[in-house]
TORKOL-4160 file (C-alpha; in steps of 0.2 Angstrom, whole numbers, padded with zeros to 4 digits, m for minus):
182
<pt num="1" X="0396" Y="0197" Z="0354"/>
<pt num="2" X="0396" Y="0213" Z="0362"/>
<pt num="3" X="0409" Y="0227" Z="0356"/>
<pt num="4" X="0411" Y="0242" Z="0366"/>
<pt num="5" X="0416" Y="0258" Z="0356"/>
<pt num="6" X="0425" Y="0271" Z="0364"/>
<pt num="7" X="0420" Y="0289" Z="0361"/>
<pt num="8" X="0433" Y="0299" Z="0352"/>
<pt num="9" X="0443" Y="0314" Z="0360"/>
<pt num="10" X="0431" Y="0325" Z="0351"/>
<pt num="11" X="0415" Y="0317" Z="0358"/>
<pt num="12" X="0422" Y="0318" Z="0375"/>
<pt num="13" X="0426" Y="0336" Z="0373"/>
<pt num="14" X="0408" Y="0340" Z="0366"/>
<pt num="15" X="0399" Y="0329" Z="0379"/>
<pt num="16" X="0399" Y="0342" Z="0392"/>
<pt num="17" X="0399" Y="0330" Z="0407"/>
<pt num="18" X="0413" Y="0330" Z="0420"/>
<pt num="19" X="0417" Y="0311" Z="0417"/>
<pt num="20" X="0419" Y="0314" Z="0398"/>
<pt num="21" X="0431" Y="0329" Z="0401"/>
<pt num="22" X="0441" Y="0318" Z="0415"/>
<pt num="23" X="0442" Y="0304" Z="0401"/>
<pt num="24" X="0448" Y="0316" Z="0389"/>
<pt num="25" X="0462" Y="0323" Z="0401"/>
<pt num="26" X="0467" Y="0305" Z="0405"/>
<pt num="27" X="0470" Y="0301" Z="0386"/>
<pt num="28" X="0479" Y="0317" Z="0383"/>
<pt num="29" X="0488" Y="0322" Z="0398"/>
<pt num="30" X="0504" Y="0311" Z="0394"/>
<pt num="31" X="0506" Y="0320" Z="0376"/>
<pt num="32" X="0501" Y="0337" Z="0382"/>
<pt num="33" X="0515" Y="0335" Z="0396"/>
<pt num="34" X="0527" Y="0329" Z="0384"/>
<pt num="35" X="0525" Y="0343" Z="0373"/>
<pt num="36" X="0527" Y="0356" Z="0386"/>
<pt num="37" X="0542" Y="0347" Z="0393"/>
<pt num="38" X="0549" Y="0349" Z="0376"/>
<pt num="39" X="0546" Y="0367" Z="0375"/>
<pt num="40" X="0550" Y="0372" Z="0394"/>
<pt num="41" X="0564" Y="0361" Z="0395"/>
<pt num="42" X="0571" Y="0358" Z="0413"/>
<pt num="43" X="0558" Y="0369" Z="0421"/>
<pt num="44" X="0546" Y="0356" Z="0429"/>
<pt num="45" X="0536" Y="0370" Z="0440"/>
<pt num="46" X="0533" Y="0378" Z="0423"/>
<pt num="47" X="0527" Y="0363" Z="0413"/>
<pt num="48" X="0515" Y="0358" Z="0430"/>
<pt num="49" X="0507" Y="0376" Z="0428"/>
<pt num="50" X="0505" Y="0376" Z="0409"/>
<pt num="51" X="0497" Y="0359" Z="0411"/>
<pt num="52" X="0485" Y="0366" Z="0424"/>
<pt num="53" X="0480" Y="0381" Z="0415"/>
<pt num="54" X="0480" Y="0371" Z="0398"/>
<pt num="55" X="0466" Y="0360" Z="0403"/>
<pt num="56" X="0457" Y="0373" Z="0414"/>
<pt num="57" X="0456" Y="0384" Z="0399"/>
<pt num="58" X="0451" Y="0369" Z="0389"/>
<pt num="59" X="0437" Y="0365" Z="0401"/>
<pt num="60" X="0432" Y="0383" Z="0403"/>
<pt num="61" X="0432" Y="0385" Z="0383"/>
<pt num="62" X="0425" Y="0368" Z="0377"/>
<pt num="63" X="0411" Y="0375" Z="0368"/>
<pt num="64" X="0422" Y="0385" Z="0356"/>
<pt num="65" X="0430" Y="0368" Z="0349"/>
<pt num="66" X="0428" Y="0366" Z="0332"/>
<pt num="67" X="0432" Y="0348" Z="0324"/>
<pt num="68" X="0432" Y="0357" Z="0307"/>
<pt num="69" X="0449" Y="0365" Z="0312"/>
<pt num="70" X="0457" Y="0350" Z="0319"/>
<pt num="71" X="0457" Y="0336" Z="0332"/>
<pt num="72" X="0454" Y="0339" Z="0351"/>
<pt num="73" X="0472" Y="0335" Z="0353"/>
<pt num="74" X="0477" Y="0349" Z="0340"/>
<pt num="75" X="0467" Y="0360" Z="0350"/>
<pt num="76" X="0473" Y="0356" Z="0367"/>
<pt num="77" X="0492" Y="0358" Z="0360"/>
<pt num="78" X="0487" Y="0374" Z="0352"/>
<pt num="79" X="0481" Y="0381" Z="0370"/>
<pt num="80" X="0497" Y="0373" Z="0378"/>
<pt num="81" X="0508" Y="0382" Z="0365"/>
<pt num="82" X="0500" Y="0399" Z="0366"/>
<pt num="83" X="0501" Y="0398" Z="0386"/>
<pt num="84" X="0519" Y="0394" Z="0384"/>
<pt num="85" X="0522" Y="0408" Z="0372"/>
<pt num="86" X="0512" Y="0419" Z="0383"/>
<pt num="87" X="0521" Y="0414" Z="0398"/>
<pt num="88" X="0537" Y="0419" Z="0389"/>
<pt num="89" X="0532" Y="0435" Z="0386"/>
<pt num="90" X="0525" Y="0439" Z="0402"/>
<pt num="91" X="0538" Y="0430" Z="0413"/>
<pt num="92" X="0523" Y="0420" Z="0422"/>
<pt num="93" X="0511" Y="0407" Z="0418"/>
<pt num="94" X="0493" Y="0414" Z="0416"/>
<pt num="95" X="0481" Y="0408" Z="0429"/>
<pt num="96" X="0465" Y="0416" Z="0426"/>
<pt num="97" X="0455" Y="0400" Z="0420"/>
<pt num="98" X="0460" Y="0390" Z="0435"/>
<pt num="99" X="0456" Y="0405" Z="0447"/>
<pt num="100" X="0438" Y="0408" Z="0439"/>
<pt num="101" X="0435" Y="0388" Z="0440"/>
<pt num="102" X="0440" Y="0389" Z="0458"/>
<pt num="103" X="0455" Y="0377" Z="0456"/>
<pt num="104" X="0466" Y="0377" Z="0471"/>
<pt num="105" X="0485" Y="0380" Z="0467"/>
<pt num="106" X="0496" Y="0364" Z="0465"/>
<pt num="107" X="0510" Y="0363" Z="0477"/>
<pt num="108" X="0523" Y="0351" Z="0473"/>
<pt num="109" X="0537" Y="0345" Z="0483"/>
<pt num="110" X="0554" Y="0345" Z="0479"/>
<pt num="111" X="0554" Y="0326" Z="0476"/>
<pt num="112" X="0541" Y="0328" Z="0464"/>
<pt num="113" X="0550" Y="0341" Z="0454"/>
<pt num="114" X="0566" Y="0330" Z="0453"/>
<pt num="115" X="0556" Y="0315" Z="0447"/>
<pt num="116" X="0549" Y="0327" Z="0433"/>
<pt num="117" X="0566" Y="0334" Z="0430"/>
<pt num="118" X="0572" Y="0316" Z="0427"/>
<pt num="119" X="0560" Y="0312" Z="0413"/>
<pt num="120" X="0569" Y="0315" Z="0398"/>
<pt num="121" X="0562" Y="0328" Z="0386"/>
<pt num="122" X="0567" Y="0319" Z="0371"/>
<pt num="123" X="0553" Y="0306" Z="0373"/>
<pt num="124" X="0542" Y="0316" Z="0362"/>
<pt num="125" X="0555" Y="0318" Z="0348"/>
<pt num="126" X="0560" Y="0301" Z="0349"/>
<pt num="127" X="0541" Y="0296" Z="0348"/>
<pt num="128" X="0539" Y="0308" Z="0334"/>
<pt num="129" X="0553" Y="0300" Z="0324"/>
<pt num="130" X="0545" Y="0283" Z="0324"/>
<pt num="131" X="0530" Y="0289" Z="0316"/>
<pt num="132" X="0529" Y="0288" Z="0296"/>
<pt num="133" X="0538" Y="0303" Z="0288"/>
<pt num="134" X="0520" Y="0310" Z="0281"/>
<pt num="135" X="0513" Y="0310" Z="0298"/>
<pt num="136" X="0528" Y="0317" Z="0307"/>
<pt num="137" X="0530" Y="0331" Z="0294"/>
<pt num="138" X="0511" Y="0335" Z="0295"/>
<pt num="139" X="0512" Y="0335" Z="0315"/>
<pt num="140" X="0527" Y="0347" Z="0315"/>
<pt num="141" X="0519" Y="0359" Z="0302"/>
<pt num="142" X="0503" Y="0359" Z="0310"/>
<pt num="143" X="0506" Y="0357" Z="0329"/>
<pt num="144" X="0524" Y="0363" Z="0331"/>
<pt num="145" X="0525" Y="0378" Z="0318"/>
<pt num="146" X="0505" Y="0382" Z="0317"/>
<pt num="147" X="0505" Y="0381" Z="0299"/>
<pt num="148" X="0486" Y="0381" Z="0292"/>
<pt num="149" X="0480" Y="0365" Z="0285"/>
<pt num="150" X="0477" Y="0373" Z="0268"/>
<pt num="151" X="0496" Y="0380" Z="0267"/>
<pt num="152" X="0502" Y="0362" Z="0272"/>
<pt num="153" X="0492" Y="0354" Z="0258"/>
<pt num="154" X="0499" Y="0366" Z="0245"/>
<pt num="155" X="0516" Y="0363" Z="0252"/>
<pt num="156" X="0516" Y="0345" Z="0251"/>
<pt num="157" X="0505" Y="0343" Z="0237"/>
<pt num="158" X="0489" Y="0335" Z="0243"/>
<pt num="159" X="0472" Y="0339" Z="0249"/>
<pt num="160" X="0468" Y="0348" Z="0266"/>
<pt num="161" X="0459" Y="0332" Z="0271"/>
<pt num="162" X="0473" Y="0320" Z="0268"/>
<pt num="163" X="0484" Y="0332" Z="0279"/>
<pt num="164" X="0471" Y="0333" Z="0293"/>
<pt num="165" X="0470" Y="0314" Z="0293"/>
<pt num="166" X="0490" Y="0312" Z="0294"/>
<pt num="167" X="0490" Y="0324" Z="0308"/>
<pt num="168" X="0475" Y="0314" Z="0316"/>
<pt num="169" X="0482" Y="0297" Z="0314"/>
<pt num="170" X="0500" Y="0304" Z="0320"/>
<pt num="171" X="0493" Y="0311" Z="0336"/>
<pt num="172" X="0483" Y="0294" Z="0339"/>
<pt num="173" X="0500" Y="0285" Z="0338"/>
<pt num="174" X="0509" Y="0298" Z="0349"/>
<pt num="175" X="0495" Y="0296" Z="0361"/>
<pt num="176" X="0496" Y="0277" Z="0361"/>
<pt num="177" X="0515" Y="0278" Z="0363"/>
<pt num="178" X="0513" Y="0290" Z="0378"/>
<pt num="179" X="0500" Y="0279" Z="0386"/>
<pt num="180" X="0511" Y="0264" Z="0384"/>
<pt num="181" X="0527" Y="0273" Z="0392"/>
<pt num="182" X="0527" Y="0270" Z="0411"/>
């Protein structure tokens, strides 16, 4: 019997082919969008700009990804978080990567913005709350608070590898949940 094994997010990121990055985008877009919606609140225009720049930076800098430091999803969330914080300091979303890649600006109509606004920012929080406690805590500490794996391991009393596994499993579960949500 023939079984197809899907490549991991990390393999897709390292693949270097446009199709690989496209598949990674399709897999991770809902989770990154939900994260940015939670951070940006009721600012769908900001969310869309941050999403575009997050994936443009990821594409442009994919060779800098180091799987020893965390999963591809954690890396993408880190980019999104840094872009969000930078946009709060600067008062605008950086677009350098999009310009270097020759990406056209996204023009969003009012009805599209309204649709995004109707989506609840609590979806990510609800999905996080459905995770086992250890996974939720590991994701919150690593992704939301940007604590190093070693510090988390020390704080919760386990090995760094266990923390990495909890984050990875939790993010995989969140991704599956976001893919199932219409």
